[in-house]
Each structure stands twice: as C-alpha cells, then as structure tokens.
mmCIF file as gemmi writes it, N, C-alpha and C atoms, coordinates in Angstrom:
data_model
loop_
_atom_site.group_PDB
_atom_site.id
_atom_site.type_symbol
_atom_site.label_atom_id
_atom_site.label_alt_id
_atom_site.label_comp_id
_atom_site.label_asym_id
_atom_site.label_entity_id
_atom_site.label_seq_id
_atom_site.pdbx_PDB_ins_code
_atom_site.Cartn_x
_atom_site.Cartn_y
_atom_site.Cartn_z
_atom_site.occupancy
_atom_site.B_iso_or_equiv
_atom_site.pdbx_formal_charge
_atom_site.auth_seq_id
_atom_site.auth_asym_id
_atom_site.pdbx_PDB_model_num
ATOM 1 N N . UNK Axp A 1 ? 32.584 15.307 8.532 1 0 ? 1 A 1
ATOM 2 C CA . UNK Axp A 1 ? 31.59 14.577 7.781 1 0 ? 1 A 1
ATOM 3 C C . UNK Axp A 1 ? 30.471 15.223 7.995 1 0 ? 1 A 1
ATOM 4 N N . UNK Axp A 2 ? 29.624 15.801 6.846 1 0 ? 2 A 1
ATOM 5 C CA . UNK Axp A 2 ? 28.329 16.417 7.273 1 0 ? 2 A 1
ATOM 6 C C . UNK Axp A 2 ? 27.019 15.397 6.845 1 0 ? 2 A 1
ATOM 7 N N . UNK Axp A 3 ? 26.299 15.211 7.721 1 0 ? 3 A 1
ATOM 8 C CA . UNK Axp A 3 ? 25.337 14.095 7.586 1 0 ? 3 A 1
ATOM 9 C C . UNK Axp A 3 ? 24.244 15.269 7.318 1 0 ? 3 A 1
ATOM 10 N N . UNK Axp A 4 ? 23.451 14.787 6.154 1 0 ? 4 A 1
ATOM 11 C CA . UNK Axp A 4 ? 22.522 15.328 5.702 1 0 ? 4 A 1
ATOM 12 C C . UNK Axp A 4 ? 21.099 13.937 5.215 1 0 ? 4 A 1
ATOM 13 N N . UNK Axp A 5 ? 19.995 14.793 4.907 1 0 ? 5 A 1
ATOM 14 C CA . UNK Axp A 5 ? 19.245 14.033 4.445 1 0 ? 5 A 1
ATOM 15 C C . UNK Axp A 5 ? 17.941 14.899 3.629 1 0 ? 5 A 1
ATOM 16 N N . UNK Axp A 6 ? 17.319 14.277 2.962 1 0 ? 6 A 1
ATOM 17 C CA . UNK Axp A 6 ? 15.986 15.369 2.015 1 0 ? 6 A 1
ATOM 18 C C . UNK Axp A 6 ? 15.185 14.1 1.961 1 0 ? 6 A 1
ATOM 19 N N . UNK Axp A 7 ? 13.809 14.447 2.526 1 0 ? 7 A 1
ATOM 20 C CA . UNK Axp A 7 ? 12.758 13.658 2.331 1 0 ? 7 A 1
ATOM 21 C C . UNK Axp A 7 ? 11.764 14.187 1.558 1 0 ? 7 A 1
ATOM 22 N N . UNK Axp A 8 ? 11.444 13.752 0.679 1 0 ? 8 A 1
ATOM 23 C CA . UNK Axp A 8 ? 10.473 14.449 -0.275 1 0 ? 8 A 1
ATOM 24 C C . UNK Axp A 8 ? 8.986 13.571 -0.332 1 0 ? 8 A 1
ATOM 25 N N . UNK Axp A 9 ? 7.727 13.82 0.167 1 0 ? 9 A 1
ATOM 26 C CA . UNK Axp A 9 ? 6.9 13.611 -0.113 1 0 ? 9 A 1
ATOM 27 C C . UNK Axp A 9 ? 6.126 13.409 -1.35 1 0 ? 9 A 1
ATOM 28 N N . UNK Axp A 10 ? 5.576 12.338 -1.602 1 0 ? 10 A 1
ATOM 29 C CA . UNK Axp A 10 ? 5.109 11.693 -3.045 1 0 ? 10 A 1
ATOM 30 C C . UNK Axp A 10 ? 3.552 11.317 -2.869 1 0 ? 10 A 1
ATOM 31 N N . UNK Axp A 11 ? 3.232 11.246 -4.033 1 0 ? 11 A 1
ATOM 32 C CA . UNK Axp A 11 ? 1.793 10.706 -3.873 1 0 ? 11 A 1
ATOM 33 C C . UNK Axp A 11 ? 1.043 9.721 -2.805 1 0 ? 11 A 1
ATOM 34 N N . UNK Axp A 12 ? 2.118 8.643 -2.948 1 0 ? 12 A 1
ATOM 35 C CA . UNK Axp A 12 ? 1.706 7.487 -2.171 1 0 ? 12 A 1
ATOM 36 C C . UNK Axp A 12 ? 2.727 6.959 -1.257 1 0 ? 12 A 1
ATOM 37 N N . UNK Axp A 13 ? 3.55 7.814 -0.763 1 0 ? 13 A 1
ATOM 38 C CA . UNK Axp A 13 ? 4.966 8.046 0.18 1 0 ? 13 A 1
ATOM 39 C C . UNK Axp A 13 ? 5.948 8.744 0.259 1 0 ? 13 A 1
ATOM 40 N N . UNK Axp A 14 ? 6.931 8.298 0.489 1 0 ? 14 A 1
ATOM 41 C CA . UNK Axp A 14 ? 8.383 9.219 0.411 1 0 ? 14 A 1
ATOM 42 C C . UNK Axp A 14 ? 9.644 8.901 -0.093 1 0 ? 14 A 1
ATOM 43 N N . UNK Axp A 15 ? 10.173 9.646 -0.466 1 0 ? 15 A 1
ATOM 44 C CA . UNK Axp A 15 ? 11.491 9.415 -0.93 1 0 ? 15 A 1
ATOM 45 C C . UNK Axp A 15 ? 12.5 9.872 -0.227 1 0 ? 15 A 1
ATOM 46 N N . UNK Axp A 16 ? 13.481 9.328 0.53 1 0 ? 16 A 1
ATOM 47 C CA . UNK Axp A 16 ? 14.558 9.7 1.3 1 0 ? 16 A 1
ATOM 48 C C . UNK Axp A 16 ? 15.958 9.777 0.512 1 0 ? 16 A 1
ATOM 49 N N . UNK Axp A 17 ? 16.323 10.856 0.169 1 0 ? 17 A 1
ATOM 50 C CA . UNK Axp A 17 ? 17.727 10.872 -0.272 1 0 ? 17 A 1
ATOM 51 C C . UNK Axp A 17 ? 18.597 11.689 0.481 1 0 ? 17 A 1
ATOM 52 N N . UNK Axp A 18 ? 19.814 10.562 0.384 1 0 ? 18 A 1
ATOM 53 C CA . UNK Axp A 18 ? 20.72 11.248 1.29 1 0 ? 18 A 1
ATOM 54 C C . UNK Axp A 18 ? 22.26 10.483 0.507 1 0 ? 18 A 1
ATOM 55 N N . UNK Axp A 19 ? 23.511 11.284 1.279 1 0 ? 19 A 1
ATOM 56 C CA . UNK Axp A 19 ? 24.475 10.71 0.547 1 0 ? 19 A 1
ATOM 57 C C . UNK Axp A 19 ? 25.411 9.152 0.81 1 0 ? 19 A 1
ATOM 58 N N . UNK Axp A 20 ? 25.928 8.615 0.096 1 0 ? 20 A 1
ATOM 59 C CA . UNK Axp A 20 ? 26.252 7.195 0.037 1 0 ? 20 A 1
ATOM 60 C C . UNK Axp A 20 ? 27.608 7.295 1.22 1 0 ? 20 A 1
ATOM 61 N N . UNK Axp A 21 ? 27.372 6.067 1.933 1 0 ? 21 A 1
ATOM 62 C CA . UNK Axp A 21 ? 28.761 6.15 3.286 1 0 ? 21 A 1
ATOM 63 C C . UNK Axp A 21 ? 29.831 6.106 2.175 1 0 ? 21 A 1
ATOM 64 N N . UNK Axp A 22 ? 30.215 5.438 1.339 1 0 ? 22 A 1
ATOM 65 C CA . UNK Axp A 22 ? 31.658 5.576 0.926 1 0 ? 22 A 1
ATOM 66 C C . UNK Axp A 22 ? 31.929 6.18 -0.267 1 0 ? 22 A 1
ATOM 67 N N . UNK Axp A 23 ? 30.738 7.071 -0.844 1 0 ? 23 A 1
ATOM 68 C CA . UNK Axp A 23 ? 31.386 7.569 -2.152 1 0 ? 23 A 1
ATOM 69 C C . UNK Axp A 23 ? 30.323 9.159 -2.243 1 0 ? 23 A 1
ATOM 70 N N . UNK Axp A 24 ? 30.602 9.851 -3.331 1 0 ? 24 A 1
ATOM 71 C CA . UNK Axp A 24 ? 29.715 10.966 -3.477 1 0 ? 24 A 1
ATOM 72 C C . UNK Axp A 24 ? 28.527 10.565 -3.774 1 0 ? 24 A 1
ATOM 73 N N . UNK Axp A 25 ? 28.306 9.659 -4.439 1 0 ? 25 A 1
ATOM 74 C CA . UNK Axp A 25 ? 26.75 9.378 -4.816 1 0 ? 25 A 1
ATOM 75 C C . UNK Axp A 25 ? 25.722 9.582 -3.775 1 0 ? 25 A 1
ATOM 76 N N . UNK Axp A 26 ? 24.326 9.969 -4.546 1 0 ? 26 A 1
ATOM 77 C CA . UNK Axp A 26 ? 23.486 9.901 -3.551 1 0 ? 26 A 1
ATOM 78 C C . UNK Axp A 26 ? 22.472 8.49 -3.765 1 0 ? 26 A 1
ATOM 79 N N . UNK Axp A 27 ? 21.777 8.196 -2.649 1 0 ? 27 A 1
ATOM 80 C CA . UNK Axp A 27 ? 21.126 7.331 -2.418 1 0 ? 27 A 1
ATOM 81 C C . UNK Axp A 27 ? 19.91 7.316 -2.252 1 0 ? 27 A 1
ATOM 82 N N . UNK Axp A 28 ? 18.698 7.186 -2.766 1 0 ? 28 A 1
ATOM 83 C CA . UNK Axp A 28 ? 17.278 6.94 -2.545 1 0 ? 28 A 1
ATOM 84 C C . UNK Axp A 28 ? 16.708 5.958 -2.314 1 0 ? 28 A 1
ATOM 85 N N . UNK Axp A 29 ? 16.095 6.101 -1.003 1 0 ? 29 A 1
ATOM 86 C CA . UNK Axp A 29 ? 15.203 4.954 -0.203 1 0 ? 29 A 1
ATOM 87 C C . UNK Axp A 29 ? 13.754 5.324 -0.658 1 0 ? 29 A 1
ATOM 88 N N . UNK Axp A 30 ? 12.618 4.612 -0.987 1 0 ? 30 A 1
ATOM 89 C CA . UNK Axp A 30 ? 11.354 4.651 -1.278 1 0 ? 30 A 1
ATOM 90 C C . UNK Axp A 30 ? 10.652 3.855 -0.148 1 0 ? 30 A 1
ATOM 91 N N . UNK Axp A 31 ? 9.775 4.597 0.341 1 0 ? 31 A 1
ATOM 92 C CA . UNK Axp A 31 ? 8.587 4.217 1.059 1 0 ? 31 A 1
ATOM 93 C C . UNK Axp A 31 ? 7.352 4.524 0.692 1 0 ? 31 A 1
ATOM 94 N N . UNK Axp A 32 ? 6.939 3.391 0.248 1 0 ? 32 A 1
ATOM 95 C CA . UNK Axp A 32 ? 5.381 3.708 -0.475 1 0 ? 32 A 1
ATOM 96 C C . UNK Axp A 32 ? 4.203 2.719 0.566 1 0 ? 32 A 1
ATOM 97 N N . UNK Axp A 33 ? 3.213 3.211 0.279 1 0 ? 33 A 1
ATOM 98 C CA . UNK Axp A 33 ? 2 2.685 1.141 1 0 ? 33 A 1
ATOM 99 C C . UNK Axp A 33 ? 0.787 2.491 0.049 1 0 ? 33 A 1
ATOM 100 N N . UNK Axp A 34 ? -0.118 1.247 0.545 1 0 ? 34 A 1
ATOM 101 C CA . UNK Axp A 34 ? -0.96 0.874 -0.228 1 0 ? 34 A 1
ATOM 102 C C . UNK Axp A 34 ? -2.436 1.978 0.499 1 0 ? 34 A 1
ATOM 103 N N . UNK Axp A 35 ? -2.71 2.649 -0.884 1 0 ? 35 A 1
ATOM 104 C CA . UNK Axp A 35 ? -3.958 3.361 -0.511 1 0 ? 35 A 1
ATOM 105 C C . UNK Axp A 35 ? -5.324 2.815 -0.187 1 0 ? 35 A 1
ATOM 106 N N . UNK Axp A 36 ? -5.254 1.594 -0.288 1 0 ? 36 A 1
ATOM 107 C CA . UNK Axp A 36 ? -6.569 0.778 0.363 1 0 ? 36 A 1
ATOM 108 C C . UNK Axp A 36 ? -6.57 0.546 1.548 1 0 ? 36 A 1
ATOM 109 N N . UNK Axp A 37 ? -5.303 0.624 2.414 1 0 ? 37 A 1
ATOM 110 C CA . UNK Axp A 37 ? -4.937 0.615 3.719 1 0 ? 37 A 1
ATOM 111 C C . UNK Axp A 37 ? -5.465 1.735 4.454 1 0 ? 37 A 1
ATOM 112 N N . UNK Axp A 38 ? -6.565 1.697 5.394 1 0 ? 38 A 1
ATOM 113 C CA . UNK Axp A 38 ? -6.866 2.74 6.164 1 0 ? 38 A 1
ATOM 114 C C . UNK Axp A 38 ? -5.58 3.66 6.927 1 0 ? 38 A 1
ATOM 115 N N . UNK Axp A 39 ? -4.785 2.792 7.361 1 0 ? 39 A 1
ATOM 116 C CA . UNK Axp A 39 ? -3.745 3.357 8.192 1 0 ? 39 A 1
ATOM 117 C C . UNK Axp A 39 ? -2.256 3.41 7.322 1 0 ? 39 A 1
ATOM 118 N N . UNK Axp A 40 ? -2.653 3.228 5.838 1 0 ? 40 A 1
ATOM 119 C CA . UNK Axp A 40 ? -1.42 2.952 5.148 1 0 ? 40 A 1
ATOM 120 C C . UNK Axp A 40 ? -0.308 4.141 5.148 1 0 ? 40 A 1
ATOM 121 N N . UNK Axp A 41 ? -0.764 5.189 4.867 1 0 ? 41 A 1
ATOM 122 C CA . UNK Axp A 41 ? 0.288 6.543 5.096 1 0 ? 41 A 1
ATOM 123 C C . UNK Axp A 41 ? 0.684 6.691 6.277 1 0 ? 41 A 1
ATOM 124 N N . UNK Axp A 42 ? 0.007 6.232 7.543 1 0 ? 42 A 1
ATOM 125 C CA . UNK Axp A 42 ? 0.7 6.539 9.082 1 0 ? 42 A 1
ATOM 126 C C . UNK Axp A 42 ? 1.971 5.246 9.181 1 0 ? 42 A 1
ATOM 127 N N . UNK Axp A 43 ? 1.57 4.254 8.676 1 0 ? 43 A 1
ATOM 128 C CA . UNK Axp A 43 ? 2.44 3.189 8.783 1 0 ? 43 A 1
ATOM 129 C C . UNK Axp A 43 ? 3.673 3.659 8.14 1 0 ? 43 A 1
ATOM 130 N N . UNK Axp A 44 ? 3.424 4.011 7.207 1 0 ? 44 A 1
ATOM 131 C CA . UNK Axp A 44 ? 4.883 4.408 5.814 1 0 ? 44 A 1
ATOM 132 C C . UNK Axp A 44 ? 5.321 5.518 6.441 1 0 ? 44 A 1
ATOM 133 N N . UNK Axp A 45 ? 4.753 6.565 7.097 1 0 ? 45 A 1
ATOM 134 C CA . UNK Axp A 45 ? 5.544 7.645 7.548 1 0 ? 45 A 1
ATOM 135 C C . UNK Axp A 45 ? 6.217 7.127 8.948 1 0 ? 45 A 1
ATOM 136 N N . UNK Axp A 46 ? 5.487 6.368 9.639 1 0 ? 46 A 1
ATOM 137 C CA . UNK Axp A 46 ? 6.839 5.396 10.952 1 0 ? 46 A 1
ATOM 138 C C . UNK Axp A 46 ? 7.695 4.72 10.315 1 0 ? 46 A 1
ATOM 139 N N . UNK Axp A 47 ? 7.583 4.085 9.141 1 0 ? 47 A 1
ATOM 140 C CA . UNK Axp A 47 ? 8.811 3.509 8.647 1 0 ? 47 A 1
ATOM 141 C C . UNK Axp A 47 ? 9.778 4.109 8.088 1 0 ? 47 A 1
ATOM 142 N N . UNK Axp A 48 ? 9.481 5.477 7.889 1 0 ? 48 A 1
ATOM 143 C CA . UNK Axp A 48 ? 10.352 6.377 7.16 1 0 ? 48 A 1
ATOM 144 C C . UNK Axp A 48 ? 11.064 7.282 8.379 1 0 ? 48 A 1
ATOM 145 N N . UNK Axp A 49 ? 10.369 7.703 9.198 1 0 ? 49 A 1
ATOM 146 C CA . UNK Axp A 49 ? 10.858 7.936 10.763 1 0 ? 49 A 1
ATOM 147 C C . UNK Axp A 49 ? 11.916 7.216 11.128 1 0 ? 49 A 1
ATOM 148 N N . UNK Axp A 50 ? 11.416 5.865 11.187 1 0 ? 50 A 1
ATOM 149 C CA . UNK Axp A 50 ? 12.447 4.965 12.087 1 0 ? 50 A 1
ATOM 150 C C . UNK Axp A 50 ? 13.832 4.954 11.097 1 0 ? 50 A 1
ATOM 151 N N . UNK Axp A 51 ? 13.644 4.961 9.904 1 0 ? 51 A 1
ATOM 152 C CA . UNK Axp A 51 ? 14.816 5.068 9.002 1 0 ? 51 A 1
ATOM 153 C C . UNK Axp A 51 ? 15.605 5.921 9.093 1 0 ? 51 A 1
ATOM 154 N N . UNK Axp A 52 ? 15.162 7.233 9.055 1 0 ? 52 A 1
ATOM 155 C CA . UNK Axp A 52 ? 15.685 8.698 9.46 1 0 ? 52 A 1
ATOM 156 C C . UNK Axp A 52 ? 16.384 8.42 10.904 1 0 ? 52 A 1
ATOM 157 N N . UNK Axp A 53 ? 15.708 7.953 11.793 1 0 ? 53 A 1
ATOM 158 C CA . UNK Axp A 53 ? 16.553 7.903 13.1 1 0 ? 53 A 1
ATOM 159 C C . UNK Axp A 53 ? 17.473 6.911 13.3 1 0 ? 53 A 1
ATOM 160 N N . UNK Axp A 54 ? 17.57 5.801 12.477 1 0 ? 54 A 1
ATOM 161 C CA . UNK Axp A 54 ? 18.726 4.806 12.414 1 0 ? 54 A 1
ATOM 162 C C . UNK Axp A 54 ? 19.63 5.324 11.517 1 0 ? 54 A 1
ATOM 163 N N . UNK Axp A 55 ? 19.429 6.188 10.434 1 0 ? 55 A 1
ATOM 164 C CA . UNK Axp A 55 ? 20.65 6.996 9.619 1 0 ? 55 A 1
ATOM 165 C C . UNK Axp A 55 ? 21.317 7.501 10.336 1 0 ? 55 A 1
ATOM 166 N N . UNK Axp A 56 ? 20.601 8.369 11.372 1 0 ? 56 A 1
ATOM 167 C CA . UNK Axp A 56 ? 21.479 9.337 12.091 1 0 ? 56 A 1
ATOM 168 C C . UNK Axp A 56 ? 22.076 8.755 13.326 1 0 ? 56 A 1
ATOM 169 N N . UNK Axp A 57 ? 22.141 7.194 13.595 1 0 ? 57 A 1
ATOM 170 C CA . UNK Axp A 57 ? 22.807 6.462 14.548 1 0 ? 57 A 1
ATOM 171 C C . UNK Axp A 57 ? 21.9 6.308 15.918 1 0 ? 57 A 1
ATOM 172 N N . UNK Axp A 58 ? 20.725 6.723 15.895 1 0 ? 58 A 1
ATOM 173 C CA . UNK Axp A 58 ? 19.975 6.341 17.061 1 0 ? 58 A 1
ATOM 174 C C . UNK Axp A 58 ? 19.286 5.219 16.875 1 0 ? 58 A 1
ATOM 175 N N . UNK Axp A 59 ? 19.605 4.331 17.671 1 0 ? 59 A 1
ATOM 176 C CA . UNK Axp A 59 ? 18.898 2.834 17.977 1 0 ? 59 A 1
ATOM 177 C C . UNK Axp A 59 ? 18.285 2.564 19.475 1 0 ? 59 A 1
ATOM 178 N N . UNK Axp A 60 ? 17.535 2.158 19.536 1 0 ? 60 A 1
ATOM 179 C CA . UNK Axp A 60 ? 16.902 1.485 20.946 1 0 ? 60 A 1
ATOM 180 C C . UNK Axp A 60 ? 17.808 0.585 21.731 1 0 ? 60 A 1
ATOM 181 N N . UNK Axp A 61 ? 17.984 1.063 22.581 1 0 ? 61 A 1
ATOM 182 C CA . UNK Axp A 61 ? 18.808 -0.016 23.7 1 0 ? 61 A 1
ATOM 183 C C . UNK Axp A 61 ? 18.033 -0.006 25.07 1 0 ? 61 A 1
ATOM 184 N N . UNK Axp A 62 ? 18.133 -1.408 25.733 1 0 ? 62 A 1
ATOM 185 C CA . UNK Axp A 62 ? 17.471 -0.973 27.017 1 0 ? 62 A 1
ATOM 186 C C . UNK Axp A 62 ? 18.409 -0.663 28.03 1 0 ? 62 A 1
ATOM 187 N N . UNK Axp A 63 ? 19.545 -0.576 27.566 1 0 ? 63 A 1
ATOM 188 C CA . UNK Axp A 63 ? 20.658 -0.094 28.806 1 0 ? 63 A 1
ATOM 189 C C . UNK Axp A 63 ? 20.384 1.312 28.587 1 0 ? 63 A 1
ATOM 190 N N . UNK Axp A 64 ? 20.19 1.977 27.673 1 0 ? 64 A 1
ATOM 191 C CA . UNK Axp A 64 ? 20.071 3.548 27.673 1 0 ? 64 A 1
ATOM 192 C C . UNK Axp A 64 ? 18.999 3.95 28.322 1 0 ? 64 A 1
ATOM 193 N N . UNK Axp A 65 ? 19.258 5.333 29.219 1 0 ? 65 A 1
ATOM 194 C CA . UNK Axp A 65 ? 18.262 5.378 30.202 1 0 ? 65 A 1
ATOM 195 C C . UNK Axp A 65 ? 16.923 6.381 29.562 1 0 ? 65 A 1
ATOM 196 N N . UNK Axp A 66 ? 17.405 6.516 28.43 1 0 ? 66 A 1
ATOM 197 C CA . UNK Axp A 66 ? 16.209 7.27 27.544 1 0 ? 66 A 1
ATOM 198 C C . UNK Axp A 66 ? 16.275 6.81 25.83 1 0 ? 66 A 1
ATOM 199 N N . UNK Axp A 67 ? 15.399 6.603 25.295 1 0 ? 67 A 1
ATOM 200 C CA . UNK Axp A 67 ? 15.282 6.355 23.88 1 0 ? 67 A 1
ATOM 201 C C . UNK Axp A 67 ? 14.212 6.954 23.098 1 0 ? 67 A 1
ATOM 202 N N . UNK Axp A 68 ? 14.577 7.334 21.829 1 0 ? 68 A 1
ATOM 203 C CA . UNK Axp A 68 ? 13.412 7.894 20.86 1 0 ? 68 A 1
ATOM 204 C C . UNK Axp A 68 ? 12.462 6.548 20.596 1 0 ? 68 A 1
ATOM 205 N N . UNK Axp A 69 ? 11.353 6.983 20.642 1 0 ? 69 A 1
ATOM 206 C CA . UNK Axp A 69 ? 10.353 5.842 20.145 1 0 ? 69 A 1
ATOM 207 C C . UNK Axp A 69 ? 9.614 6.478 19.181 1 0 ? 69 A 1
ATOM 208 N N . UNK Axp A 70 ? 9.035 5.69 18.182 1 0 ? 70 A 1
ATOM 209 C CA . UNK Axp A 70 ? 8.344 6.18 16.853 1 0 ? 70 A 1
ATOM 210 C C . UNK Axp A 70 ? 7.247 5.126 16.634 1 0 ? 70 A 1
ATOM 211 N N . UNK Axp A 71 ? 6.118 5.691 17.107 1 0 ? 71 A 1
ATOM 212 C CA . UNK Axp A 71 ? 4.779 4.475 16.804 1 0 ? 71 A 1
ATOM 213 C C . UNK Axp A 71 ? 3.849 5.383 16.857 1 0 ? 71 A 1
ATOM 214 N N . UNK Axp A 72 ? 2.628 4.412 16.077 1 0 ? 72 A 1
ATOM 215 C CA . UNK Axp A 72 ? 1.438 5.197 16.048 1 0 ? 72 A 1
ATOM 216 C C . UNK Axp A 72 ? 0.718 4.905 17.141 1 0 ? 72 A 1
ATOM 217 N N . UNK Axp A 73 ? 0.278 6.039 17.643 1 0 ? 73 A 1
ATOM 218 C CA . UNK Axp A 73 ? -0.575 6.071 19.07 1 0 ? 73 A 1
ATOM 219 C C . UNK Axp A 73 ? -2.48 5.797 18.549 1 0 ? 73 A 1
ATOM 220 N N . UNK Axp A 74 ? -3.255 5.051 19.079 1 0 ? 74 A 1
ATOM 221 C CA . UNK Axp A 74 ? -4.496 4.896 18.707 1 0 ? 74 A 1
ATOM 222 C C . UNK Axp A 74 ? -5.161 5.625 20.13 1 0 ? 74 A 1
ATOM 223 N N . UNK Axp A 75 ? -5.817 6.729 19.853 1 0 ? 75 A 1
ATOM 224 C CA . UNK Axp A 75 ? -6.524 7.534 20.528 1 0 ? 75 A 1
ATOM 225 C C . UNK Axp A 75 ? -7.984 7.284 21.135 1 0 ? 75 A 1
ATOM 226 N N . UNK Axp A 76 ? -8.721 6.071 20.361 1 0 ? 76 A 1
ATOM 227 C CA . UNK Axp A 76 ? -9.921 5.39 20.474 1 0 ? 76 A 1
ATOM 228 C C . UNK Axp A 76 ? -9.781 4.823 21.533 1 0 ? 76 A 1
C-alpha cells in the first residue's frame, strides 16, 4: 500500500488530499481559520500537521520513549 498526501495552501487555510482507506477515491479534508484571529493561521497549521501525523499512524503515547509533538511556541 502506498501512503501519500497532498497539502494545498489556500487563502485562509489548507486542503489535505489523500486516498480513501477502502476505495480508490480521493478524500479532501479542509482546515480553515478566521482571518480576524491574530494566531488563526498558526492554529490552523497546527491542526493540519496533527492531522497529517495521525494519518501516517503517529500518535502520542506516554509509553513511548519518544513522541512527535506539534505545538505553537510563544517566544515572548
């Protein structure tokens, strides 16, 4: 099985395209943000990256010695 994903940047978010699990159809998942939210684009990207991580089977577990963490870091 080939796992693939296509991420398209749109005006106010992202569209993630990937094959359906049980058919040859393509699935589109949209992530959009409110442009009035100062951190909306960052939050949207965080959600999209978490979706991609889960799509490829990476999930957080307290039992793993190492985990992939996607989060917004405030440097102020």
